C-alpha positions in Angstrom: -0.1 0.0 0.5 2.9 2.7 0.8 4.6 2.0 -2.5 1.1 1.6 -4.9 1.4 5.5 -5.5 4.9 5.2 -6.7 4.5 1.6 -8.4 1.5 3.4 -10.5 3.2 6.3 -11.8 6.5 4.8 -12.6 4.2 1.8 -14.8 2.2 4.5 -16.4 4.6 7.3 -17.4 7.1 3.8 -18.3 4.5 2.3 -20.9 3.4 6.0 -22.4 7.0 6.4 -23.3 7.6 2.7 -24.8 4.6 3.0 -27.2 5.5 6.6 -27.6 8.6 5.8 -29.4 7.1 2.2 -31.0 4.2 5.0 -32.5 7.2 6.9 -33.8 9.4 3.9 -34.8 7.3 1.7 -36.4 3.3 3.2 -36.8 0.2 1.3 -37.7 -1.6 4.7 -39.4 -0.8 8.2 -40.7 -1.8 10.7 -38.4 -4.8 13.5 -39.6 -5.2 15.5 -36.8 -2.5 17.7 -34.9 -0.5 15.6 -32.3 0.2 18.3 -30.5 -3.2 19.9 -29.5 -4.4 15.7 -29.2 -1.6 15.1 -26.5 -2.2 18.4 -24.6 -6.2 17.6 -24.1 -5.5 13.9 -23.5 -3.2 14.3 -21.1 -4.5 17.1 -19.2 -7.3 14.6 -19.2 -5.2 12.6 -17.2 -4.5 15.4 -14.8 -8.2 16.4 -14.3 -9.1 13.3 -13.5 -6.6 12.3 -11.2 -7.8 15.3 -9.2 -11.3 14.8 -9.5 -10.5 11.2 -7.9 -8.5 12.4 -5.1 -10.4 15.4 -4.6 -14.1 13.9 -4.3 -13.2 9.8 -3.1 -12.0 9.8 0.2 -11.7 5.6 -0.2 -9.5 3.9 -3.5 -9.6 0.3 -4.4 -6.7 -0.9 -2.8 -7.9 0.7 0.5 -11.1 -0.7 -0.3 -9.6 -4.1 -0.5 -7.7 -3.4 2.8 -11.7 -2.5 4.2 -12.8 -5.5 2.7 -9.7 -8.0 4.7 -10.2 -6.3 7.9 -14.0 -6.8 7.7 -14.2 -9.9 6.5 -16.4 -8.4 3.0 -16.9 -10.1 0.1 -17.0 -13.8 -1.1 -13.4 -13.8 -1.2 -13.4 -13.4 2.6 -16.0 -16.4 3.1 -13.7 -19.0 1.6 -10.0 -20.1 2.0 -8.3 -20.1 -1.4 -4.5 -20.3 -1.9 -3.0 -16.8 -2.4 -2.5 -17.1 -5.7 -5.4 -18.5 -6.7 -7.6 -15.8 -5.3 -5.4 -13.2 -6.8 -6.0 -14.9 -9.9 -9.6 -15.1 -9.7 -10.0 -11.9 -8.3 -8.2 -10.0 -11.3 -10.2 -12.3 -14.1 -13.4 -11.2 -12.2 -12.8 -7.3 -11.8 -11.9 -7.5 -15.6 -15.1 -9.1 -16.4 -16.5 -5.9 -14.4 -14.9 -3.7 -16.7 -16.0 -5.4 -19.2 -19.4 -5.4 -18.8 -19.3 -1.7 -17.8 -18.1 -0.7 -20.9 -20.9 -2.1 -22.9 -23.0 -0.7 -20.2 -21.6 2.9 -21.0 -22.5 1.8 -24.7 -26.0 1.2 -24.8 -26.9 3.4 -21.8 -27.9 6.9 -23.6 -27.2 8.6 -20.3 -24.0 6.7 -19.9 -22.9 7.3 -23.9 -22.9 10.6 -23.3 -20.4 10.7 -20.6 -18.1 7.8 -22.7 -18.6 9.3 -26.2 -16.3 11.8 -25.4 -13.5 9.1 -25.5 -14.3 8.3 -29.0 -14.2 11.5 -30.8 -10.5 11.4 -30.6 -10.3 12.0 -34.5 -6.8 9.5 -34.3 -6.1 6.7 -31.8 -2.6 6.6 -30.4 -1.2 5.9 -26.5 -2.6 9.1 -25.1 -6.4 8.1 -26.2 -6.2 5.2 -23.8 -6.4 7.8 -21.3 -9.0 10.1 -23.1 -11.7 10.2 -20.9 -14.3 12.7 -19.1 -14.5 13.6 -15.6 -17.3 12.3 -14.7 -17.0 8.6 -16.3 -13.4 8.4 -14.2 -16.2 9.0 -11.0 -18.4 6.8 -11.9 -16.0 4.2 -13.0 -14.4 4.6 -9.7 -17.4 4.1 -7.7 -18.2 0.8 -9.7 -14.8 -0.8 -8.7 -14.8 0.4 -5.0 -18.5 -1.7 -5.1 -16.6 -4.7 -7.3 -14.1 -4.9 -4.8 -16.0 -4.8 -1.5 -18.6 -7.5 -2.9 -15.6 -9.7 -4.2 -13.9 -8.7 -1.1 -10.6 -8.4 -3.6 -7.4 -9.4 -1.7 -5.4 -6.0 -2.5 -2.5 -7.8 -4.3 -5.1 -8.2 -7.1 -6.5 -5.2 -6.7 -3.5 -3.2 -7.1 -2.2 -5.5 -10.2 -5.3 -4.8 -11.8 -5.1 -1.2 -11.8 -1.5 -1.5 -12.8 -2.8 -3.6 -16.1 -5.9 -1.9 -16.8 -4.1 1.5 -17.5 -1.2 0.0 -19.2 -3.1 -2.1 -21.4 -5.6 0.6 -22.4 -2.2 2.7 -23.4 -0.7 -0.7 -25.1 -4.4 -1.6 -27.1 -4.7 2.4 -28.2 -1.2 3.1 -29.7 -0.9 3.6 -32.8 1.9 0.5 -33.6 2.3 -2.2 -36.3 3.1 -5.6 -34.8 3.5 -8.6 -37.3 0.4 -10.0 -38.0 0.9 -13.7 -36.8 2.4 -12.4 -34.2 -0.9 -10.2 -33.3 -2.9 -13.2 -34.2 -1.6 -15.1 -31.2 -1.3 -12.6 -28.9 -4.8 -11.2 -29.0 -5.6 -14.6 -27.7 -4.3 -13.8 -24.4 -4.0 -9.8 -24.2 -6.1 -7.1 -26.5 -3.9 -5.5 -28.9 -3.7 -2.4 -30.9 -5.1 -4.0 -33.8 -8.2 -5.7 -31.9 -8.9 -2.8 -30.4 -8.9 -0.1 -32.8 -11.7 -1.5 -34.5 -14.0 -0.4 -31.4 -12.9 3.3 -32.4 -13.9 2.9 -35.9 -16.8 5.6 -37.0 -18.8 2.6 -38.5 -21.5 2.2 -35.0 -21.1 -1.6 -35.6 -17.5 -2.1 -35.0 -17.8 1.3 -32.3 -20.4 -1.3 -30.7 -17.9 -4.4 -31.1 -14.0 -5.1 -29.2 -15.1 -4.0 -25.7 -12.1 -5.3 -24.2 -9.1 -3.5 -22.6 -7.3 -6.4 -20.6 -8.7 -9.6 -21.5 -10.1 -10.3 -24.8 -12.1 -13.5 -24.0 -15.4 -12.1 -22.9 -15.8 -10.0 -26.5 -15.6 -13.8 -27.9 -18.1 -15.1 -25.6 -20.1 -12.3 -25.9 -20.3 -12.5 -29.4 -18.8 -9.6 -29.2 -15.5 -9.7 -31.0 -14.9 -8.2 -34.3 -11.6 -9.7 -35.9 -10.7 -6.3 -38.4 -12.5 -3.5 -39.2 -14.2 -3.7 -42.8 -12.1 -0.7 -44.4 -9.0 -1.9 -43.2 -6.5 -0.2 -40.9 -4.8 1.9 -42.9 -8.6 3.5 -44.6 -10.9 3.0 -41.5 -12.5 6.1 -40.3 -11.6 6.9 -36.7 -14.0 8.5 -34.4 -17.7 9.7 -34.3 -20.0 11.2 -37.2 -21.4 14.4 -35.3 -18.0 15.4 -34.2 -15.7 15.6 -36.6 -14.5 19.4 -36.5 -11.3 19.7 -34.5 -11.5 23.0 -33.5 -14.5 22.1 -31.4 -12.7 19.5 -30.0 -10.9 21.3 -27.9 -10.2 20.8 -23.7 -12.8 23.3 -22.5 -15.3 21.8 -25.3 -14.8 18.7 -24.1 -15.8 19.0 -20.6 -19.0 19.9 -21.8 -19.4 17.4 -24.2 -21.9 15.2 -22.3 -24.3 17.8 -21.2 -24.6 19.7 -25.5 -26.5 17.0 -28.2 -23.9 18.1 -31.0 -21.0 20.4 -31.4 -21.7 23.6 -32.2 
C-alpha cells in the first residue's frame, strides 16, 4: 500500500514512453489530426481526472480491499483459497466487471453521453487510452469500489489490476505495428492494438464491438468480437460522425460535451 502510488506512476510513465517511441519507430496508421493538440488535450484530462478522483473519493479501490480484508467483506473472504488462486480469480472477475461496465456505457444513453468523448478522438494513439471524461472516471471508480467490496478482492490483485488496466489501455490504443502472425496469437491472451482499434471505427456496428481492455475472452464469449475493421486499418475512419471538427474538440469543449446534443 505504501508503494502503490509510486508503482502506478512508474508503470504509467514507463508504458507511455515505450509506446510513444514505438509509435514513431513503427506506426500502424498515418495521423490525420494535430498530434500536439491531441496530446495536450488527452494528457490534461489525465491530470483533471486524477484530481477529481483524489478530491472526491476518500477511499480508493486498494483502500477498499484493505477494509474488506479487515472486516471480512466480500465473497472471497468467506472461503479459503490459496493466495495465488485468490489473486488470479479476483483479477479475472474485476476484468469481467470492467468489460460489462464498458458495454453499459455504450448502450445506456445517459452513460454514452459521458463515454462518447473518448470516441471523439480523430486519431488513436497511446494518449487516447487516457481520454475519459472526469464524470465517467468518477463513476468508474465507484463501480470498482463496489466490485472490490463485493468480491473481497485481495489488495495485491486490486493493485495489479489497476496497473494492468492503465498499461493495457495505453498499449491497445497505441498506433503501433505488430507482425500480423504475432498479433493473431497475442490477441488470444490480451487485447492488441489491432483488435481494439476496430472499437474506434466510425461505423456504429464496429464501435459496438471489441469492448475488452485487458483480457480478450469476454468479447468472444459474448459475441461482441470483430477480428478486423471492414475498411482495413490503414483506411478506416476513426471517431464519431457527429464530432468531426477539430476546433470543436478542445479541452474546454470536451468537458461540456456530455451536456450538449452535438458540437456547435
